C-alpha positions, -999 to +999 in steps of 0.1 A: -840+039+918-853+058+888-871+042+859-856+067+835-832+052+811-800+073+812-788+087+780-757+070+767-729+094+768-714+077+738-745+086+719-735+118+701-763+120+678-781+146+699-784+183+692-756+191+715-732+173+693-726+181+657-729+154+632-697+136+626-700+143+589-711+179+591-688+206+578-675+228+606-672+265+603-634+264+598-636+237+572-632+263+545-597+262+533-574+289+520-543+287+500-513+283+522-497+315+511-528+334+526-524+318+561-513+344+586-495+340+619-504+358+651-484+369+681-499+378+715-489+410+732-502+399+765-504+364+780-538+348+774-546+372+745-569+357+720-561+356+683-587+384+675-569+408+698-534+398+688-512+416+664-514+396+633-482+394+613-475+377+581-444+355+580-426+349+548-430+314+537-401+294+522-401+295+485-377+284+457-368+320+449-334+330+463-332+358+488-319+391+476-289+391+499-276+357+487-246+359+463-242+328+440-206+321+429-198+296+401-165+278+407-144+265+379-131+229+380-097+226+396-083+209+365-093+212+330-094+182+307-059+187+294-041+187+328-063+158+339-054+137+309-018+148+314-018+136+350-032+102+338-005+100+311+022+108+337+009+080+360+009+055+332+044+066+321+057+063+357+042+028+359+058+018+326+092+031+338+089+011+371+079-020+352+108-015+327+134-009+354+122-040+373+124-061+342+158-047+333+171-054+368+158-090+365+176-093+331+208-080+346+206-104+375+202-133+351+233-122+331+256-121+362+270-151+380+255-156+415+290-160+430+327-155+422+344-182+401+346-213+421+361-248+418+373-263+386+348-283+366+355-309+339+331-309+311+329-332+280+311-319+249+299-348+228+300-350+191+269-336+175+257-316+204+238-284+196+244-251+214+213-259+235+228-292+246+260-274+256+240-247+275+222-275+294+254-293+302+270-260+314+241-254+337+241-289+351+278-286+358+274-253+376+295-234+351+266-212+341+241-202+368+213-192+344+214-216+314+180-204+300+193-168+298+226-181+284+207-196+254+189-164+248+222-145+251+238-166+225+207-163+202+207-125+209+173-116+193+166-080+185+146-076+218+176-089+237+200-065+219+178-037+232+182-048+268+218-061+268+250-059+249+248-095+236+268-101+204+242-103+177+247-124+146+274-147+162+274-183+151+283-204+181+298-238+175+320-257+200+344-285+194+338-319+209+362-329+236+372-324+272+373-290+288+383-277+322+362-247+333+352-232+366+320-228+385+300-195+383+316-181+351+303-151+332+288-158+298+316-141+279+343-159+299+326-193+293+324-188+256+360-176+255+372-207+272+351-230+250+365-212+219+400-221+230+391-256+222+393-288+242+423-301+260+449-319+240+448-356+242+481-356+262+479-330+290+494-329+325+477-311+353+494-299+384+477-284+415+494-258+437+475-256+470+471-224+490+496-216+517+528-229+501+560-209+502+581-205+471+604-231+482+576-256+488+561-248+454+594-255+436+598-288+455+562-298+447+564-290+410+598-306+405+586-338+423+554-340+402+570-328+369+602-348+362+606-328+330+613-296+350+648-288+362+649-274+397+679-251+392+662-236+361+630-231+379+647-214+409+665-191+384+632-183+367+618-170+399+640-139+396+626-130+361+615-094+356+583-108+341+571-118+376+575-083+391+542-067+403+537-030+397+530-026+434+561-044+446+580-020+470+608-002+453+627+001+486+633-036+491+669-045+482+659-079+467+633-094+445+611-120+461+579-130+444+566-148+475+528-145+475+526-133+439+521-167+422+485-178+426+477-212+440+455-231+414+454-260+390+474-256+358+475-276+327+507-284+308+509-298+273+538-308+251+547-272+243+550-262+280+559-294+298+596-284+298+591-246+302+596-237+338+593-199+332+560-204+313+544-220+342+555-193+366+543-165+343+509-182+341+507-184+379+516-147+382+490-138+355+464-157+374+474-137+406+469-105+386+435-116+374+422-125+409+436-092+423+417-073+396+385-092+402+387-084+439+394-047+432+423-051+456+440-018+448+410+005+456+398-015+486+433-015+501+434+022+499+401+024+518+418+004+546+449+026+546+470-002+532+491-005+501+481-034+477+513-052+486+506-048+523+472-064+517+488-095+501+512-097+531+483-096+555+464-122+534+494-145+536+494-143+574+457-152+574+463-181+551+488-196+574+469-190+606+433-199+597+422-235+597+386-227+590+370-203+565+348-189+592+378-177+612+396-158+584+377-125+587+381-126+625+418-132+623+420-104+598+403-081+623+428-090+651+457-082+628+440-049+617+433-040+654+469-047+664+483-027+635+461+003+645+474+001+680+510-003+670+514-036+687+536-065+675+515-091+658+530-121+675+521-145+647+538-178+650+535-185+613+557-155+605+583-167+631+584-201+615+590-184+581+618-164+597+636-196+609+627-217+578+603-240+596+571-254+581+536-253+596+533-276+626+570-276+635+574-266+672+591-233+679+619-230+705+626-200+728+655-193+705+632-193+675+608-169+692+636-144+699+652-145+665+661-111+652+645-111+618+622-087+598+598-116+594+596-124+631+565-105+642+572-113+679+601-089+680+593-065+651+561-044+650+540-041+619+538-064+589+567-084+577+584-070+546+570-097+522+543-123+522+551-155+539+531-178+516+508-179+486+473-167+498+442-179+481+411-159+471+394-164+505+423-150+525+427-121+501+390-113+506+393-116+543+422-092+544+401-067+525+369-073+546+378-079+582+349-088+606+337-062+630+350-068+665+373-055+693+394-087+694+431-084+700+440-121+706+432-155+692+443-190+700+432-224+687+410-242+712+388-263+689+359-243+704+326-260+706+343-292+696+350-279+661+384-291+650+406-261+640+383-234+656+399-205+674+388-185+704+389-148+700+396-126+731+397-089+739+417-089+771+449-105+782+431-125+809+406-139+784+435-149+761+453-166+789+423-186+798+419-197+762+456-205+759+453-228+789+426-247+771+449-250+741+477-264+763+453-289+779+441-301+745+477-303+732+469-281+702+503-267+698+504-239+723+535-253+741 
C-alpha cells in the first residue's frame, strides 16, 4: 500500500487541463457569412488538406432564375358586389313567392263546397262579427284572411284582386249557405239577402230516378201538380249541350242535381222553375269538376261520364267503394265486356233498389240491361251526386273486374273486389251465406 495520495481525476486545475474560464484558440468568432465549408477528397482527410469550398448561404435576396408573377384578383369589386346583390335579390324573390303562395292558400277553400249551413246574422253585427260567425260555421275556412280581403288595404291589393273600396253590409236574418265557400261566393250569397219569412225547403237525395223525384216533390209540395211537373220535364230549357243528338227521345235523367232547394211564395207553384234550378245546379257542379276536359282524358264523352256516375251512385253503399267500383266499370269497358250491373237491370224493368230480380228480369232485352247489352246504357239510370261524378272521373288504380257485397271486415255495405272469376265466386258465396241480396 503506498502512502502517496492519488490525485483526484476530477481535479482539473492542473496544467494538463485548461482553465474552465480560459479562452480557447477557436474562441475567436467570425461573421457567419465568412464561414467556409470543407469537403474531403479522401476518407479521413483532415480539414487542412481538404478542398475548401464556400457554400452560398440563404439570404432574403431572390435567386436570379426565379420569376415572380403578380396575379390579379378573380373578381373585381363591381362583379363581387353584383354577385352579392344577385344573391340578395334571389332571396327576396324566394321569400316573396313563399309569402304569395301562403296568401293564395289562405284565399282558397280547403275543400269543395260541402253540406248546407244555416246561419243567422243578428241585428247590429259588424262585418267582423259576420266573418267570425262564418268561420265558426265552416262556411269560410280562413276568417282572418276573409276580414283582410273585405278591408282590402293597398298592400292586399298588390297581392290579390280583392275589391278595394267596397262597403260591406249584410242584412240581419236567416241564411242558408254551404261549407267551404270561396270569399266571392259567400259575399254574393249574403248580398242576396236573408230567406223570406215564409219559405219551404225540399231535399232531393242522390240516386233517385226522375219518376221517384216527381213522386217525392209532389208528395211534399201539395201546391205542385204532378201532370204539369211531368210535362215540364220535356222542356227545352233542361237540355244539356252534351246530350246525344242521336237519341230519338229527350230524357233528362241524371241532369237534375240532387240537393236542397228553397221555394218561396213566387216559386211555390212553379214546377218548371224548380226543375230549371235543379238543372242549373247540375251545370254548376259539372263546371266545378271540369267534367268536360277530364272526360276527354278518359276517352269518354261528358254524357257517358254522367251515365257511369249514375251506375256508381246506385251500386256503391260506402264512399270508399265508389272509386273502386268506377275502376271495375272502366276495366270492363276497356275489355269490351258486359257490365252486368244489377242496378241497370232494375231500371230496365222499372224496379227500385232492393227489389229482387227474377231470371226473366235478368234476360230482359233492353238497352238499359247491362247483362245482355255490352257497354254503357244509353242514359243515366239515376241522379248522381258530386261524389259519384268525381269517382267516375278518378277511378282507383287496380286490376279488378268483379265486385260483390260481402260486408267485408264486418263493415255494413262493404264490397269485395276480385280479379278472377274464382275469386268472385268465392266472394259471391259469402254474399249468399250472409243473405245480402246475391240470390
